[in-house]
C-alpha positions in Angstrom: 117.4 -164.4 -191.9 115.6 -161.1 -192.1 111.9 -161.0 -192.9 111.4 -159.1 -196.2 108.6 -156.6 -196.1 106.8 -154.0 -198.2 105.1 -150.8 -197.1 101.7 -149.2 -197.8 101.8 -145.6 -196.7 104.6 -143.0 -197.1 104.1 -140.9 -194.0 106.4 -140.2 -191.1 105.2 -143.2 -189.2 106.4 -145.5 -192.0 109.8 -143.8 -191.9 110.0 -144.7 -188.2 109.0 -148.3 -188.9 111.5 -148.8 -191.6 114.3 -147.3 -189.6 113.5 -149.4 -186.5 113.0 -152.5 -188.6 116.4 -152.2 -190.2 118.0 -151.2 -186.8 116.6 -154.5 -185.3 118.4 -156.5 -188.1 115.2 -158.7 -188.2 113.6 -157.0 -191.2 114.6 -155.9 -194.7 112.6 -153.5 -196.9 112.0 -154.9 -200.3 109.1 -153.0 -201.9 107.1 -149.8 -201.6 103.5 -149.1 -202.8 102.1 -145.7 -203.4 99.2 -144.6 -205.6 101.5 -141.9 -207.0 104.7 -142.7 -208.9 106.4 -139.5 -207.8 105.6 -140.2 -204.2 106.8 -143.8 -204.5 110.1 -142.6 -206.1 110.8 -140.0 -203.4 110.1 -142.4 -200.6 112.1 -145.2 -202.3 115.1 -142.9 -202.7 114.9 -141.9 -199.0 115.1 -145.6 -198.0 117.3 -146.9 -200.9 114.6 -149.1 -202.3 114.0 -149.1 -206.1 111.3 -151.8 -206.1 108.3 -149.5 -206.5 104.6 -150.1 -207.3 101.6 -148.0 -208.1 99.4 -151.1 -208.6 98.3 -152.7 -205.3 97.7 -156.0 -207.1 101.2 -156.1 -208.6 102.7 -155.1 -205.3 101.0 -157.9 -203.4 102.0 -160.4 -206.2 105.7 -159.7 -205.4 106.9 -163.2 -204.4 110.0 -161.9 -202.6 107.9 -160.0 -200.0 106.9 -161.9 -196.9 105.1 -159.2 -194.9 103.5 -155.8 -195.4 103.4 -152.9 -193.0 100.1 -151.0 -193.6 100.0 -147.3 -192.5 97.5 -145.8 -194.9 94.5 -143.6 -193.9 92.3 -145.3 -191.2 89.3 -145.9 -193.5 91.5 -148.0 -195.9 93.0 -150.3 -193.3 90.3 -153.0 -193.5 90.2 -153.5 -197.2 93.9 -153.2 -197.7 94.8 -155.5 -194.8 92.4 -158.1 -196.1 94.1 -158.0 -199.6 97.5 -158.4 -197.9 96.3 -161.4 -195.9 94.6 -163.0 -199.0 98.0 -162.7 -200.7 99.4 -164.8 -197.9 101.6 -162.1 -196.5 101.9 -161.3 -192.8 100.3 -158.0 -192.0 101.5 -155.4 -189.5 98.6 -153.0 -189.3 99.0 -149.6 -187.9 96.5 -148.4 -185.3 93.6 -148.1 -185.3 93.5 -151.5 -187.0 89.8 -151.2 -188.1 86.8 -149.0 -187.6 84.6 -151.8 -186.1 84.8 -155.0 -184.3 83.2 -156.8 -187.2 86.0 -155.7 -189.5 88.6 -156.8 -187.0 87.0 -160.2 -186.5 86.9 -160.8 -190.3 90.6 -159.9 -190.6 91.5 -162.3 -187.8 89.5 -165.1 -189.5 91.2 -164.4 -192.8 94.7 -164.4 -191.3 94.0 -167.8 -189.7 92.5 -169.2 -192.9 95.5 -168.1 -194.9 98.1 -169.2 -192.3 99.7 -165.8 -191.8 100.0 -163.4 -188.9 98.0 -160.2 -188.3 99.4 -157.9 -185.7 98.3 -154.4 -184.8 101.3 -152.2 -184.5 101.0 -150.8 -181.0 104.5 -149.8 -180.1 104.0 -148.6 -176.6 102.9 -151.9 -175.0 106.1 -153.5 -176.4 108.4 -151.1 -174.6 110.6 -152.6 -171.9 109.4 -150.2 -169.3 105.8 -150.9 -170.1 106.4 -154.6 -169.6 108.2 -153.7 -166.3 105.1 -151.8 -165.2 103.0 -154.9 -166.0 105.4 -157.0 -163.9 105.3 -154.5 -161.0 101.5 -154.5 -160.8 100.7 -158.2 -161.4 103.7 -160.3 -160.6 105.4 -158.2 -157.8 102.1 -156.8 -156.5 103.9 -153.5 -155.9 100.7 -151.7 -155.1 98.7 -154.6 -153.7 95.0 -154.0 -154.4 94.4 -151.5 -157.2 92.3 -148.5 -156.3 92.3 -146.7 -159.7 94.4 -145.1 -162.4 94.7 -142.0 -164.5 96.3 -142.0 -168.0 96.9 -139.0 -170.2 97.9 -138.4 -173.8 96.8 -135.0 -175.0 99.0 -133.2 -177.6 97.9 -130.3 -179.8 98.0 -131.3 -183.5 99.2 -128.9 -186.1 96.4 -130.2 -188.3 93.9 -128.9 -185.9 94.9 -125.5 -187.2 93.5 -126.6 -190.5 90.2 -127.5 -188.8 90.1 -124.0 -187.3 90.7 -122.6 -190.8 87.6 -124.4 -192.1 89.4 -127.4 -193.7 88.9 -131.2 -193.0 92.2 -133.0 -192.8 91.9 -136.8 -193.0 92.6 -137.3 -189.3 89.7 -135.0 -188.4 87.3 -136.5 -191.0 84.3 -138.8 -190.3 84.6 -140.2 -193.8 88.2 -141.2 -193.2 87.5 -142.8 -189.8 89.2 -140.0 -187.9 89.1 -138.2 -184.6 91.3 -138.0 -181.5 89.9 -141.2 -179.9 91.1 -143.5 -182.6 94.3 -141.5 -183.4 95.7 -140.7 -180.0 93.2 -141.9 -177.4 93.8 -145.5 -178.4 97.3 -145.2 -176.8 96.0 -144.7 -173.2 93.0 -147.0 -173.8 95.3 -149.8 -174.9 97.7 -148.9 -172.1 94.8 -149.6 -169.7 93.4 -152.7 -171.4 96.8 -154.4 -171.7 97.3 -153.7 -167.9 93.8 -154.5 -166.6 91.9 -156.4 -169.3 88.4 -155.7 -170.7 86.4 -153.1 -168.6 82.8 -153.9 -167.5 81.7 -150.6 -169.1 82.9 -147.4 -170.5 81.7 -143.8 -170.9 83.0 -140.8 -172.8 82.6 -137.0 -172.5 84.2 -135.7 -175.7 84.7 -132.3 -177.2 83.2 -132.5 -180.7 85.0 -130.2 -183.2 83.5 -128.6 -186.3 84.1 -131.6 -188.6 82.0 -133.9 -186.5 84.7 -135.9 -184.9 86.1 -135.7 -181.4 88.9 -133.3 -180.8 89.6 -134.9 -177.3 87.8 -135.7 -174.1 87.6 -137.7 -170.9 86.9 -141.5 -170.7 86.0 -143.6 -167.7 86.7 -147.3 -167.9 84.8 -149.2 -165.2 86.4 -152.4 -163.8 85.0 -154.6 -161.0 86.5 -152.7 -158.1 88.1 -149.5 -159.6 87.9 -147.1 -162.4 90.4 -145.7 -164.9 90.2 -142.1 -166.1 91.7 -141.2 -169.5 92.3 -137.7 -170.8 93.3 -137.6 -174.5 93.2 -134.9 -177.2 94.5 -133.6 -180.4 92.8 -130.2 -179.9 94.7 -129.4 -176.7 97.8 -130.4 -174.7 98.2 -131.8 -171.2 101.5 -132.3 -169.4 99.9 -134.4 -166.6 101.7 -137.7 -165.9 100.0 -141.1 -165.7 99.4 -142.7 -162.3 98.2 -146.0 -160.8 96.9 -146.0 -157.2 96.8 -148.9 -154.8 96.9 -149.9 -151.1 100.7 -149.9 -151.1 101.2 -146.5 -152.7 101.2 -144.8 -156.1 103.1 -145.5 -159.3 103.7 -142.3 -161.4 104.7 -142.9 -165.0 105.9 -140.0 -167.2 103.8 -140.9 -170.2 101.9 -143.6 -172.1 104.6 -143.9 -174.7 108.4 -143.6 -174.4 108.3 -144.4 -170.7 111.4 -143.0 -169.0 110.2 -142.9 -165.4 108.2 -145.2 -163.1 108.3 -143.7 -159.6 106.8 -145.5 -156.6 105.7 -143.5 -153.7 105.4 -145.5 -150.4 102.7 -144.2 -148.1 104.4 -145.7 -145.0 107.9 -144.2 -145.5 106.8 -141.2 -147.6 109.7 -142.0 -149.9 109.8 -142.2 -153.7 111.9 -144.7 -155.6 112.7 -144.7 -159.3 112.0 -148.1 -160.8 112.3 -147.6 -164.6 115.1 -149.1 -166.7 116.7 -147.6 -169.8 114.4 -146.1 -172.5 115.1 -146.5 -176.2 115.8 -143.1 -177.7 115.5 -142.1 -181.3 116.1 -138.9 -183.3 113.0 -136.9 -183.8 110.7 -136.7 -185.8 110.9 -140.5 -185.6 109.4 -142.4 -182.8 110.6 -145.6 -181.0 109.4 -148.7 -182.8 112.5 -150.9 -182.2 111.0 -153.1 -179.5 107.9 -153.9 -181.5 110.0 -154.6 -184.5 112.0 -157.2 -182.5 108.9 -158.7 -180.9 106.9 -158.9 -184.1 109.8 -160.6 -185.9 110.1 -163.1 -183.1 106.4 -163.9 -183.3 106.5 -164.5 -187.0 109.8 -166.4 -187.0 109.0 -168.6 -184.1 105.3 -169.0 -185.2 104.2 -168.0 -181.7 100.5 -168.2 -182.1 99.9 -167.8 -178.3 101.6 -164.3 -178.3 99.9 -163.3 -181.5 96.5 -164.4 -180.2 97.0 -162.4 -177.0 97.8 -159.3 -178.9 94.8 -159.9 -181.2 92.6 -160.1 -178.1 93.9 -156.7 -176.9 93.1 -155.3 -180.3 89.6 -156.8 -180.3 88.8 -155.2 -176.9 90.3 -151.8 -177.9 88.2 -151.6 -181.0 85.1 -152.8 -179.1 85.6 -150.2 -176.4 86.4 -147.3 -178.8 83.5 -148.2 -181.2 81.1 -148.1 -178.2 82.5 -144.8 -177.0 82.1 -143.3 -180.5 78.6 -144.5 -180.9 77.6 -143.3 -177.5 78.3 -139.8 -178.8 77.0 -140.2 -182.4 80.5 -140.2 -183.9 79.7 -142.5 -186.8 81.9 -143.7 -189.6 80.8 -145.2 -193.0 81.9 -148.6 -191.6 79.3 -148.3 -188.8 76.5 -148.5 -191.3 77.8 -151.9 -192.4 78.1 -153.3 -188.9 
């Protein structure tokens, strides 16, 4: 039986989630919340849902709803997710889950207290080709000893035009817990952490834009015997691929999301072999969220606490690392004063 869910947030990412959730046949949209009735009505009409709320309390009191997908502005994630969990609903929380490790720790504790699941909605580490990459590195030892890695996700944001025009859109606002690191940089950071675990240390050389947040920059994650370089940005674009280097060659990955290619270059034969399997394709502007929809439904339906705890630990490390990188560069959110 499909898991019934409601949504908080009416942006394009929520469109993608609803479409993927329904395509998976594991989920069924049953309610929509928006502070504005007109916005709720438009979004409901798009997704054939007439159960609309402008009161968050009434929305969360809906007994037919088992889970909530939260994709509101970053600074609202913590309080809204806590309300969802206290209402004994499973919570799928868009990245970045919270602004601080203290907030994330509190949400994890509340979820366990209420007997529900809290899962950060990182889509890319659920992709089949990402899991293949994990297998190639750790089970198959395709590269042998790891020497280092370089991961890139830098894509110019149309909203950066607003910054250049003197405006402060939410995603470039300190008050709204914005910036490139938490919006787009978390993808390669999570990519690295899900592959290699928690780094010993991390440093960040960001470009600070007019609004006080980072528009992009270069991160170094230091592990015991190698380092990972990360280039991310919303203020510029890079077409560089991602790579992992080792004693048995190099794996070149086309991107940190929507992986279509994993090529192994063998230093002995000087030959390159394509290893990637099929990639789920969707119609733009939507993004692929099908694999996470299937996995998250499985975790909830099977009550797989081991898998949920493993994902929660990745989320804890990511918010710990990104919070430290921000604070190193005086990129401070209102939540940081409470930590």
